[in-house]
C-alpha positions as CSV (number, residue, x, y, z in Angstrom):
1,M,1.6,7.6,-15.4
2,Q,3.5,7.6,-18.3
3,K,4.4,4.3,-20.1
4,P,7.6,3.6,-21.4
5,Q,7.9,3.5,-24.9
6,F,11.3,2.5,-25.8
7,A,14.5,0.4,-24.6
8,Y,18.4,0.0,-25.4
9,F,18.7,-3.3,-26.7
10,R,21.2,-5.2,-28.4
11,G,23.0,-1.8,-29.3
12,D,20.0,0.0,-30.4
13,M,17.0,2.0,-29.5
14,V,14.3,0.2,-29.9
15,N,10.2,0.0,-29.3
16,I,10.0,-1.7,-25.5
17,D,7.4,-4.6,-27.2
18,D,10.2,-5.7,-29.4
19,A,13.1,-6.1,-26.3
20,N,12.6,-9.7,-26.0
21,V,15.0,-12.4,-24.9
22,N,14.9,-16.2,-26.3
23,I,13.7,-18.5,-23.7
24,R,17.0,-20.2,-23.9
25,T,18.9,-17.7,-22.6
26,H,21.6,-18.4,-20.3
27,S,20.8,-15.8,-17.8
28,L,17.0,-16.6,-17.7
29,Q,17.8,-20.2,-17.1
30,Y,20.5,-19.3,-14.3
31,G,20.7,-15.9,-12.9
32,T,24.0,-15.0,-14.8
33,A,23.5,-11.1,-14.9
34,V,23.8,-8.1,-12.8
35,F,21.7,-5.0,-12.7
36,E,21.8,-1.5,-11.3
37,G,18.6,0.5,-10.3
38,I,19.1,4.2,-10.8
39,R,16.7,6.7,-10.3
40,G,15.5,9.6,-12.3
41,Y,13.7,12.9,-10.4
42,W,11.4,15.2,-11.8
43,N,11.8,19.2,-10.8
44,E,8.4,20.7,-11.2
45,S,9.6,23.9,-11.2
46,E,12.3,23.6,-13.3
47,K,9.9,21.5,-15.7
48,S,13.2,19.0,-15.9
49,S,14.8,15.6,-14.5
50,Y,17.8,14.9,-12.6
51,I,19.0,11.7,-12.7
52,F,21.1,10.9,-9.2
53,R,24.6,9.6,-8.9
54,I,24.7,7.8,-12.3
55,R,28.3,7.7,-12.4
56,E,28.4,5.6,-9.1
57,H,25.9,3.4,-10.0
58,Y,27.6,2.4,-13.2
59,E,31.3,2.3,-11.6
60,R,29.6,-0.3,-9.7
61,M,28.0,-2.0,-11.9
62,L,31.3,-2.6,-13.9
63,F,32.9,-3.9,-10.7
64,N,30.2,-6.3,-10.3
65,C,30.4,-7.5,-13.9
66,K,33.9,-8.7,-12.8
67,I,32.4,-11.0,-10.5
68,M,30.3,-12.2,-13.1
69,M,33.1,-12.5,-15.4
70,I,30.6,-10.0,-17.9
71,N,32.5,-8.4,-20.5
72,L,30.7,-5.1,-21.3
73,K,31.8,-3.2,-24.4
74,Y,31.3,0.2,-22.9
75,D,32.9,2.4,-20.7
76,I,30.8,4.5,-18.0
77,D,30.9,7.6,-20.4
78,E,29.3,5.6,-23.0
79,L,26.6,3.9,-20.8
80,I,25.7,7.5,-19.5
81,E,24.9,9.2,-22.7
82,T,23.0,5.8,-24.2
83,T,21.0,6.4,-20.6
84,L,20.2,10.2,-21.1
85,K,19.5,9.3,-24.8
86,L,16.6,6.8,-23.8
87,C,15.7,9.0,-20.9
88,K,15.3,12.2,-23.4
89,K,12.9,9.8,-26.0
90,E,10.8,9.1,-23.2
91,D,10.4,12.7,-22.2
92,Y,9.0,12.0,-18.8
93,N,7.5,14.4,-16.3
94,E,7.7,12.4,-13.4
95,D,10.0,10.5,-11.5
96,Y,11.1,7.4,-13.0
97,Y,13.6,4.2,-12.5
98,I,16.1,3.3,-14.9
99,R,17.2,-0.1,-15.0
100,P,20.3,-1.1,-16.8
101,Y,21.2,-5.0,-17.1
102,A,24.5,-6.7,-18.0
103,Y,24.1,-10.6,-18.8
104,K,25.2,-13.6,-20.4
105,S,22.9,-13.9,-23.3
106,S,24.2,-17.3,-25.2
107,L,21.3,-19.8,-25.7
108,A,23.3,-22.6,-23.7
109,I,22.7,-25.1,-21.2
110,G,25.1,-25.4,-18.2
111,P,25.6,-22.8,-15.1
112,K,29.2,-21.6,-16.3
113,L,30.5,-18.0,-16.5
114,I,33.0,-18.8,-19.1
115,G,32.4,-19.2,-23.2
116,L,29.5,-17.5,-23.1
117,E,28.4,-14.3,-24.8
118,D,27.6,-11.3,-23.1
119,D,25.1,-8.3,-23.8
120,F,23.5,-5.4,-22.1
121,F,20.1,-3.4,-22.1
122,I,18.2,-0.3,-20.4
123,Y,14.7,0.3,-19.8
124,T,13.3,2.8,-17.5
125,I,9.6,2.9,-16.1
126,P,7.9,5.6,-14.3
127,M,8.1,4.9,-10.3
128,G,6.8,7.1,-7.2
129,D,7.4,5.7,-3.7
130,Y,8.6,2.0,-3.9
131,I,7.8,2.0,0.0
132,D,5.5,4.1,2.0
133,T,7.8,6.9,2.5
134,E,5.2,9.2,4.0
135,N,3.5,7.2,7.1
136,G,6.2,4.7,7.8
137,I,6.2,0.9,7.7
138,K,6.0,-2.3,9.4
139,V,9.0,-4.9,9.7
140,C,9.9,-8.4,10.6
141,V,13.0,-10.3,11.3
142,S,12.7,-12.9,8.6
143,S,13.3,-16.3,9.2
144,W,15.3,-16.7,5.9
145,Q,19.1,-15.8,6.2
146,R,21.3,-13.4,3.8
147,V,23.2,-15.4,1.3
148,S,27.0,-14.8,2.4
149,D,29.8,-13.3,0.3
150,N,31.3,-16.7,-0.2
151,A,28.0,-18.4,-1.4
152,L,25.9,-15.4,-3.6
153,P,27.8,-11.8,-2.8
154,A,25.2,-9.8,-2.1
155,R,27.6,-6.7,-2.9
156,G,27.3,-7.6,-6.5
157,K,23.4,-6.9,-7.4
158,I,23.5,-10.4,-9.2
159,A,20.2,-11.5,-10.6
160,G,20.1,-15.0,-9.4
161,S,20.8,-13.6,-5.9
162,Y,17.3,-11.8,-5.7
163,V,15.6,-15.0,-4.9
164,N,16.9,-14.6,-1.6
165,S,15.2,-11.4,-1.2
166,A,12.0,-12.7,-2.9
167,L,11.6,-15.2,-0.2
168,Q,12.1,-12.5,2.5
169,K,9.7,-9.9,1.3
170,T,7.4,-12.5,0.1
171,E,7.2,-14.2,4.1
172,A,6.7,-10.8,5.4
173,I,3.9,-10.0,3.4
174,L,2.4,-12.8,3.7
175,N,2.6,-12.5,7.8
176,G,1.0,-8.7,7.3
177,Y,4.1,-6.9,7.6
178,D,5.4,-4.3,4.9
179,E,9.0,-5.5,4.6
180,A,11.5,-7.6,6.3
181,I,14.9,-7.2,8.0
182,V,17.0,-10.4,7.4
183,L,20.5,-11.8,9.2
184,T,23.7,-12.9,8.5
185,Q,24.8,-16.8,8.8
186,D,26.5,-15.7,12.1
187,G,22.9,-13.9,13.7
188,H,23.9,-10.2,13.4
189,V,21.8,-7.8,11.7
190,S,22.5,-7.1,7.4
191,E,19.8,-5.2,5.9
192,G,16.2,-5.2,4.5
193,S,15.2,-7.3,1.5
194,A,16.7,-5.3,-0.7
195,M,17.6,-1.9,1.1
196,N,19.9,-0.6,3.5
197,L,19.2,-0.4,7.1
198,F,20.2,2.7,9.6
199,L,19.2,2.6,13.4
200,V,19.3,5.7,15.6
201,K,20.5,5.7,19.3
202,D,21.7,8.2,21.5
203,N,21.6,10.9,18.4
204,K,23.9,9.3,16.2
205,L,23.4,6.9,13.3
206,H,24.2,3.2,13.3
207,T,24.4,0.8,10.5
208,P,25.3,-2.8,9.5
209,L,29.3,-3.4,8.0
210,T,30.1,-3.8,4.3
211,T,31.0,-7.2,5.5
212,D,27.8,-8.5,6.8
213,D,26.6,-9.1,3.4
214,I,24.9,-6.0,2.5
215,L,24.8,-4.5,-0.8
216,E,27.4,-1.4,-0.7
217,G,24.7,0.8,-1.4
218,I,25.0,4.4,-3.1
219,T,22.1,5.8,-1.2
220,R,24.0,4.4,2.0
221,R,26.8,6.1,1.3
222,T,25.0,9.2,0.5
223,I,23.2,9.7,3.6
224,I,26.4,9.0,5.4
225,E,28.0,12.0,3.7
226,L,24.8,14.4,3.9
227,C,24.1,13.3,7.9
228,Q,28.0,14.5,8.8
229,N,28.2,17.4,6.7
230,E,24.6,19.0,7.0
231,L,23.4,17.7,10.4
232,G,26.9,16.9,12.3
233,I,25.4,13.4,12.8
234,E,28.0,10.8,12.7
235,T,27.5,7.6,11.6
236,V,28.8,4.2,13.2
237,E,29.4,1.0,11.0
238,R,29.4,-1.9,13.3
239,K,27.6,-5.1,13.9
240,I,24.5,-5.0,14.9
241,D,22.2,-7.6,17.3
242,R,18.8,-8.3,16.6
243,T,17.5,-7.1,19.9
244,E,19.3,-4.1,19.3
245,L,16.4,-3.1,16.8
246,Y,13.6,-3.5,19.5
247,T,15.8,-0.6,21.3
248,A,16.4,1.9,18.7
249,D,15.2,5.5,19.0
250,E,14.4,5.8,15.3
251,M,14.9,3.5,12.6
252,F,14.9,3.5,8.7
253,F,15.7,1.9,5.2
254,V,17.5,3.6,2.4
255,G,18.2,2.5,-1.2
256,T,17.2,3.5,-4.6
257,G,13.7,2.2,-4.5
258,A,13.3,2.9,-1.2
259,Q,14.6,6.2,-0.8
260,V,14.5,7.0,3.1
261,S,11.9,4.6,4.3
262,P,11.0,5.1,8.0
263,I,10.2,2.0,10.0
264,L,7.7,2.4,12.8
265,E,7.4,-1.3,14.1
266,V,9.6,-4.0,14.4
267,D,8.5,-7.7,15.4
268,H,5.3,-6.0,16.9
269,R,7.4,-3.8,19.0
270,S,7.3,0.2,18.5
271,V,10.6,1.9,17.4
272,G,10.8,4.5,19.7
273,S,7.2,6.4,20.1
274,G,6.1,4.3,17.4
275,K,5.8,7.3,15.0
276,I,8.5,8.8,12.4
277,G,11.4,10.4,14.8
278,K,12.6,14.1,14.3
279,L,16.1,12.9,12.9
280,T,14.3,10.5,10.2
281,K,12.2,13.3,9.2
282,N,14.8,15.6,8.7
283,I,16.7,13.1,7.0
284,M,14.2,12.5,4.6
285,Q,13.6,16.2,3.8
286,L,17.1,16.7,3.3
287,Y,17.6,13.7,0.8
288,F,14.5,14.9,-1.5
289,D,16.0,18.4,-1.3
290,V,19.4,17.0,-2.9
291,V,17.6,14.5,-5.3
292,R,15.3,17.2,-7.1
293,G,18.2,19.5,-7.3
294,K,17.0,22.1,-4.8
295,I,20.5,22.2,-2.8
296,K,22.8,23.5,-5.5
297,K,25.9,22.4,-3.5
298,Y,25.2,18.5,-4.3
299,S,24.6,19.2,-7.9
300,N,27.7,17.4,-8.9
301,W,25.4,14.1,-7.7
302,L,22.8,15.2,-10.2
303,T,22.9,14.8,-14.1
304,K,20.1,16.8,-15.7
305,V,18.2,15.3,-18.5
């Protein structure tokens, strides 16, 4: 696995070991930052990589900056251009992950969003499977609830809110599971610790509403569109009860990190046959073909490095 060598930091390309912040930085103290996770996929036959839906990721980041009152001095085209320059310098020949990060950079005490300086950096790291996409995973329903939009909006990809995710995933791992599914404060299914959730029932996809304290996932949106266009599968967005997790025919997580990750068991109950389902396999194959540039119909979603 290659090691990252560079970062975009305070307006310059620098050695990644020199990209450091002061311990008094506001976002380090209070989590006052927003970030994105973007995937670059290596295409072995073409000896090049493709970044998946980079424009949509930066559009979402700028929306989320509004929530946190972060004023970035870059527009989307500048963000894309800078990211491509960084990825070209790294010259990966494997899959990798891109982390843009906009943050309150003042050296200040006090939890507030105004009267502070803002800054931005990007770094990359090689990354294969964040979750086991080959063999499937076992999950539990977490005792930790998802944070609500009126407390700490999950749709914002706000750095501080990921303490909620860390508590959920840590609990799951300590109890022998791979991941967690979390519920909203009114007891409905929200998502995984850091990924969206789909259920298969009667040959339809079901997924929680965007108003059920989920991240408005770009991979989620991609799966809905691909399933409709390529597989003729309808997606129903609705409130989902906990016990529906136990009666689903198939189930999987999706996300930039998670990609498409089959779920085999929830709370010691098998999902369907307890093996990766046929529809899930088809969706996985379709998704990975798209992100690696093998289906030219969706080439507008890819940016070649």
